[in-house]
C-alpha positions in Angstrom: -14.2 66.5 -55.7 -13.3 70.2 -55.5 -10.3 71.8 -53.9 -12.6 73.1 -51.0 -14.0 69.6 -50.4 -10.6 68.3 -50.1 -9.7 70.9 -47.3 -13.0 69.8 -45.7 -11.9 66.1 -45.4 -8.4 67.3 -44.4 -9.9 68.8 -41.4 -12.5 66.1 -41.1 -15.4 68.5 -41.1 -18.6 69.2 -42.8 -18.9 72.0 -45.7 -21.7 73.6 -43.3 -19.3 73.3 -40.3 -18.9 76.7 -38.2 -15.7 78.9 -37.9 -15.2 77.7 -34.3 -15.6 73.7 -35.3 -12.9 74.2 -38.2 -10.8 76.1 -35.6 -11.4 73.0 -32.9 -10.5 70.6 -35.7 -7.6 72.2 -36.5 -6.1 72.6 -33.2 -6.7 68.7 -32.5 -5.1 67.6 -35.7 -2.3 69.7 -35.4 -1.2 68.6 -32.0 -1.7 65.1 -33.1 0.1 65.4 -36.4 2.9 67.9 -35.5 6.1 66.4 -36.5 7.6 67.0 -33.0 5.0 65.1 -31.5 3.7 62.4 -34.2 5.0 59.1 -33.5 6.1 57.2 -36.5 7.2 58.4 -39.9 8.3 61.9 -39.6 7.8 62.6 -43.2 4.2 61.5 -43.2 3.5 63.7 -40.2 5.1 66.7 -41.9 2.8 65.9 -45.0 -0.2 65.5 -43.2 0.5 68.8 -41.0 1.2 70.9 -44.4 -2.1 69.8 -45.7 -3.9 70.3 -42.2 -2.3 74.0 -42.4 -3.4 74.6 -45.7 -6.8 73.5 -45.4 -7.1 75.5 -42.4 -5.5 78.8 -44.0 -8.3 78.5 -47.0 -11.4 77.4 -44.8 -10.6 80.3 -42.0 -10.8 83.0 -44.7 -14.4 83.6 -46.0 -13.7 84.8 -49.1 -11.5 81.7 -50.1 -14.0 79.4 -48.4 -16.7 80.4 -50.8 
């Protein structure tokens, strides 16, 4: 699995997802896993949030998305 596929999986979207879908997935996951709001293990929430942020940064940039 390539890095981009890992990013798609982190956001729960398909490789052909439009930008608006990627943004919506990011917002929903960020609200769910933000360390200040997440229930349970704060370190696990922080790691998940870092993966979500990296995935969004890569997939929201057309050059990096290719």
